[in-house]
C-alpha positions in Angstrom: 0.0 0.0 0.0 1.4 3.3 -1.0 1.2 6.6 1.0 -1.2 9.3 -0.6 0.6 12.3 -1.9 -0.7 15.8 -1.1 -0.7 18.2 -4.1 -0.7 22.0 -3.3 -2.2 24.3 -5.9 -1.0 27.9 -5.9 1.3 29.7 -3.5 1.4 29.0 0.2 -0.8 31.4 2.4 1.2 34.1 4.2 1.6 34.0 7.9 -0.2 36.8 9.8 2.0 39.9 10.4 2.9 40.0 14.0 2.1 43.3 15.8 5.0 45.4 16.8 6.2 44.6 20.2 6.1 48.3 21.2 2.4 48.4 20.5 1.8 45.3 22.7 3.8 46.8 25.5 1.9 50.1 25.3 -1.5 48.4 25.1 -0.6 46.2 28.1 0.5 49.3 30.1 -2.6 51.4 29.4 -5.3 50.6 31.9 -8.9 50.0 30.7 -10.1 52.7 33.1 -7.9 55.2 31.3 -9.3 54.3 27.9 -12.9 54.6 29.3 -12.4 57.8 31.3 -9.9 59.7 29.1 -9.5 58.3 25.6 -13.1 57.4 24.8 -14.7 60.8 25.8 -11.9 62.7 24.0 -12.4 60.5 20.9 -16.2 61.2 21.0 -15.6 64.9 21.5 -13.1 65.0 18.6 -15.6 63.2 16.3 -18.4 65.7 17.2 -16.3 68.8 17.1 -14.2 68.1 14.0 -16.9 66.3 11.9 -20.4 67.0 13.2 -20.7 70.4 15.0 -22.3 73.1 13.0 -20.4 76.4 12.5 -21.8 79.3 14.6 -21.8 83.0 13.5 -21.6 85.6 16.3 -22.8 89.2 15.9 -21.8 91.6 18.6 -23.2 95.1 19.5 -22.3 97.6 22.2 -24.6 100.2 23.5 -25.1 102.5 26.5 -28.2 103.8 28.3 -28.0 107.3 29.7 -29.7 110.6 30.1 -28.5 114.0 28.7 -27.5 115.2 32.1 -26.2 111.8 33.3 -28.5 112.2 36.3 -30.6 109.4 37.7 -33.8 108.5 35.9 -36.9 107.6 37.9 -36.1 103.9 37.6 -32.5 104.7 38.7 -33.6 106.6 41.7 -35.9 103.8 42.8 -33.1 101.2 42.6 -30.1 103.2 43.9 -31.2 102.2 47.5 -30.0 98.6 46.8 -26.5 99.8 45.9 -26.7 100.1 42.2 -25.7 103.2 40.2 -28.2 104.9 37.9 -26.3 103.9 34.8 -26.4 100.3 35.9 -30.1 100.2 36.7 -31.1 101.9 33.4 -29.0 99.4 31.5 -30.1 96.4 33.5 -33.7 97.2 32.5 -32.7 96.7 28.9 -30.8 93.6 29.8 -33.8 92.1 31.4 -35.9 92.9 28.5 -33.5 91.2 26.0 -33.6 88.0 28.1 -37.3 88.1 28.8 -40.3 86.4 27.3 -41.7 89.8 26.2 -38.4 90.4 24.3 -38.7 87.0 22.6 -42.4 87.6 21.7 -41.5 90.9 20.1 -38.6 89.3 18.3 -40.9 86.5 17.0 -43.1 89.1 15.4 -40.3 90.2 13.2 -38.5 86.9 12.6 -39.4 83.2 12.8 -37.0 82.4 15.6 -37.7 78.6 15.5 -36.8 78.5 11.8 -33.6 80.5 12.4 -32.5 78.1 15.2 -33.2 75.1 13.2 -31.5 75.8 9.8 -31.0 72.8 7.5 -27.6 71.1 8.2 -27.4 72.1 11.8 -26.5 69.2 14.1 -29.0 68.0 16.6 -27.0 69.2 19.6 -26.6 72.7 18.4 -30.1 73.4 17.0 -33.4 74.0 18.7 -35.0 71.9 19.8 -32.3 69.5 21.0 -33.2 65.8 21.5 -35.6 65.7 24.4 -36.6 69.3 24.2 -40.2 70.4 23.6 -41.3 72.8 20.8 -43.5 75.1 22.9 -43.0 78.8 23.7 -41.6 78.1 27.1 -39.1 75.6 25.7 -38.1 78.1 23.0 -37.6 80.8 25.7 -35.3 78.5 27.7 -33.5 77.3 24.6 -33.1 80.9 23.3 -30.9 81.8 26.3 -28.2 79.6 24.8 -27.9 81.9 21.8 -28.0 85.3 23.5 -25.5 86.8 26.0 -25.7 90.4 27.4 -23.1 91.9 29.7 -22.2 95.1 31.4 -18.8 96.8 31.9 -19.1 98.7 35.1 -15.9 100.6 34.3 -17.1 102.2 31.0 -20.9 101.8 31.5 -21.1 100.0 28.1 -23.3 96.9 27.6 -22.3 94.2 25.1 -24.9 92.1 23.3 -23.7 88.8 21.7 -26.1 86.8 19.5 -25.3 83.5 18.0 -26.9 81.9 14.9 -26.1 79.5 12.2 -26.0 82.1 9.4 -24.3 85.4 9.4 -27.4 87.4 8.4 -29.5 85.7 11.0 -27.1 86.7 13.8 -27.0 90.4 12.7 -30.8 90.5 12.2 -31.5 89.1 15.6 -29.1 91.4 17.3 -30.5 94.5 15.5 -34.1 93.4 16.4 -33.3 93.0 20.1 -31.6 96.4 20.3 -34.7 97.9 18.6 -36.8 96.2 21.2 -34.6 97.6 23.9 -34.9 101.1 22.5 -38.7 100.8 22.4 -38.6 99.7 26.1 -36.5 102.8 27.0 -39.1 105.1 25.2 -41.9 103.4 27.1 -40.1 104.1 30.4 -39.6 107.7 29.3 -43.3 108.1 28.4 -44.5 106.5 31.7 -42.1 108.7 33.8 -43.2 111.8 31.9 -46.8 110.9 32.2 -46.5 110.5 36.0 -44.8 113.9 36.2 -46.4 116.0 33.5 -49.9 114.7 33.6 -50.3 115.6 37.3 -49.0 119.1 36.5 -51.3 119.4 33.5 -54.3 118.4 35.7 -53.3 121.1 38.2 -53.2 123.7 35.3 -56.6 122.7 34.0 -58.1 122.9 37.6 -56.6 126.4 38.0 -57.9 127.5 34.6 -61.4 126.2 35.5 -61.3 128.0 38.9 -60.2 131.2 37.3 -63.0 130.9 34.7 -65.5 130.3 37.4 -64.3 133.3 39.4 -64.5 135.5 36.4 -67.9 134.3 35.5 -69.1 135.1 39.0 -67.8 138.7 38.9 -69.3 139.2 35.5 -72.7 137.9 36.8 -72.4 140.3 39.7 -71.7 143.3 37.4 -74.6 142.4 35.1 -77.0 142.0 38.1 -76.0 145.2 39.8 -75.6 147.3 36.7 -72.2 148.7 37.2 -68.6 147.6 36.3 -66.7 148.6 39.4 -68.5 149.3 42.7 -65.2 150.8 44.1 -65.3 153.5 41.6 -69.0 154.0 42.1 -68.5 154.4 45.8 -65.7 156.9 45.2 -67.9 158.9 42.9 -70.7 158.8 45.5 -68.3 160.0 48.2 -67.1 162.8 46.0 -70.7 163.8 45.3 -71.5 163.8 49.0 -68.5 166.0 49.6 -69.5 168.4 46.9 -73.1 168.6 48.3 -71.9 169.1 51.8 -69.6 171.9 50.7 -72.6 173.6 48.8 -74.9 173.0 51.9 -72.4 174.6 54.2 -72.1 177.6 51.9 -75.9 177.9 51.7 -76.2 177.7 55.5 -73.7 180.4 55.9 -75.4 182.6 53.4 -78.8 182.1 55.1 -77.3 182.9 58.4 -75.9 186.1 56.9 -79.3 187.0 55.3 -81.2 186.3 58.6 -78.8 188.5 60.5 -79.1 191.4 58.1 -82.8 191.1 57.2 -84.7 188.7 59.5 -87.9 189.2 57.6 -86.4 188.8 54.2 -88.6 186.8 51.7 -85.4 184.9 50.6 -85.2 183.0 53.8 -88.0 180.5 53.1 -86.6 179.9 49.6 -83.1 179.3 51.1 -84.5 177.0 53.8 -86.3 174.9 51.1 -83.0 174.6 49.1 -81.1 173.7 52.3 -83.7 170.9 53.1 -83.3 169.7 49.5 -79.6 169.4 49.8 -79.9 167.7 53.2 -82.3 165.2 51.8 -80.0 164.5 48.8 -77.0 164.0 51.1 -79.0 161.6 53.2 -80.1 159.7 50.1 -76.5 159.4 48.8 -75.2 158.3 52.2 -78.0 155.7 52.4 -76.9 154.4 48.9 -73.3 153.9 50.2 -74.0 152.6 53.7 -77.3 151.4 54.6 -79.3 148.1 54.3 -78.3 144.9 52.4 -78.8 146.6 49.1 -76.4 149.4 50.0 -73.2 150.1 48.0 -71.1 149.1 51.0 -72.6 145.6 51.0 -72.3 145.3 47.3 -68.7 146.6 47.6 -67.9 143.9 50.1 -69.2 141.2 47.8 -67.4 142.6 44.9 -64.1 142.8 46.8 -64.5 139.1 47.7 -65.1 138.2 44.1 -62.2 140.3 43.0 -59.9 138.5 45.5 -61.1 135.2 44.2 -60.2 136.2 40.6 -56.8 137.5 41.8 -56.0 134.4 43.7 -57.1 132.1 40.8 -55.0 134.2 38.4 -51.9 133.9 40.7 -52.5 130.2 41.1 -52.8 129.7 37.4 -49.5 131.5 36.9 -47.8 129.4 39.6 -49.0 126.0 38.3 -48.3 127.0 34.7 -44.7 127.6 35.7 -44.6 124.4 37.6 -46.0 122.7 34.4 -43.3 124.2 32.2 -40.6 123.0 34.8 -42.0 119.5 34.8 -41.6 119.4 31.0 -38.1 120.5 31.2 -37.4 118.0 34.0 -38.9 115.2 31.9 -36.7 116.2 28.9 -33.7 116.4 31.2 -34.1 113.0 32.7 -35.2 111.3 29.4 -33.2 108.1 28.7 -31.5 107.4 25.5 -30.2 104.0 24.1 -27.1 105.0 22.1 -25.5 102.3 19.9 -21.7 102.6 20.4 -21.2 99.7 18.0 -23.9 98.6 15.7 -24.5 94.8 15.3 -22.0 93.6 12.7 -22.3 90.9 10.1 -19.7 88.3 10.9 -17.5 87.2 8.0 -16.8 83.8 9.3 -17.9 81.5 12.1 -16.0 81.7 15.4 -17.8 79.1 17.3 -17.4 76.3 18.4 -13.7 76.8 19.2 -12.9 73.2 18.2 -9.3 72.7 19.2 -9.6 74.6 22.4 -12.8 72.7 23.4 -11.2 69.4 22.5 -8.1 70.3 24.6 -10.5 71.2 27.5 -12.2 67.9 27.3 -8.9 66.0 27.3 -7.6 68.1 30.2 -10.7 67.7 32.3 -11.0 64.0 31.7 -7.3 63.5 32.5 -7.7 65.5 35.7 -10.8 63.4 36.6 -8.8 60.2 35.9 -5.9 61.4 38.0 -8.1 62.3 40.9 -9.9 59.0 40.7 -6.6 57.1 40.5 -5.2 58.8 43.5 -8.4 58.1 45.5 -8.3 54.4 44.4 -4.6 54.1 45.3 -5.2 55.7 48.7 -8.0 53.3 49.5 -6.1 50.3 48.3 -3.0 51.2 50.3 -5.2 51.7 53.4 -6.8 48.3 52.9 -3.4 46.7 52.6 -2.1 48.5 55.6 
C-alpha cells in the first residue's frame, strides 16, 4: 500500500504579520479605566467637534443707556437704594428685556426664531429643539438663552450684546431686532415717567384754569346783576358827590345865616330853607346808597371785593401752576433716557464658534484630571486596605 501524496495548488498562504512589540507593550500598560475615562470621551468629542458640530456665527453690538445730564432717571432713583448706580439700573432694565419672554415675543413678530435656530444642516445638539426638548414657547424661551448673552462693563458703562446663529445674516438681524426692542422699552419708560410727572402738573393747570374761569364768571354775573362795572369807583364817585353837596350846603347855610342876620324878615329865607332841606335830603339819600341796608353800596362793595380776591387768587394760582408745568416738561426732557449704539450689530465674515481645538483640549484636560483624581483616591483606598 502506497502513501497518498498531497498536491498544493498555488502559493502558500502568508503567515499573519505579528504586531510590533512596542504596540503590545503600550497596550498592556494602558489601563482599561484610562481608555474609558480619558480616551473614549476625548475621541467622541473629537468626532463631534471636528466632523459634526455646525459652525456658529456671532454678531456683537455695544450700547449705552444714559440721560443727557447723566442724572438718575426715575427707575435709577428707585433702585439706587440697593447699591446700584443709575447707569447700571437703566442698562439692566434693557438687559432684562432682552432676556425676557416679552423680548422673545417681540422678536418673534419680526422673525421666525424657531426656523432661524433650526436651519438645515445644523446638528441635533446645536439646533433648537435639542433631542428631548419640547417645541412650545416656554421651551423656546429656555433654549433661546443659549444663543443670547448680554453683559455690562461697570468701568465704562457700556453693555455688550452677543447673539449666535447658524447664518451670518441671522445673527445680525436678531441682534438688531433685540436692540430695537430695547430702544422701544426705553421710550416706554420715558413716556411713563413723563406721564406721571407731566400729567399731574397738567391736571393742576386745568383745575386752576377752571377756577379762574368760574371766578371771572361770578364777577361778570355780579356786574350784570348790579348794573355797574366797578363798585369801588361808584363808591368813590358817591363820596365825592356827597362832599360836593356838603360843601354847597355849608355855603348855603352860611349865606342864610348872613341874610337872617341882616334882614330877619327877608322873603329869601323860606326859599333858602327849602334849598337847604333839599340838599340835606339828597346828602342823606347818597349816604344811604353807600352805607345802609343789604342793598347798599357798601354791602355790594364787600361782595365785589370778595369776588375780586377770588379772581386775583385764581390768576396767581394759574401763573404758579403753569410755571410748575413748564418746569415739569423741562425736567422730563432732562431726565429722558436714550439708548445709544456705540457699535452697531456687525455681520460676521466667518464662524468663530465652536472653538474646536480649544474645546477638545479642555475635554482632554478635564477627563485627564478626573482620571488622575480617581486614580489617587483608588490608590489611597487600596493602600489603606493593605495596611
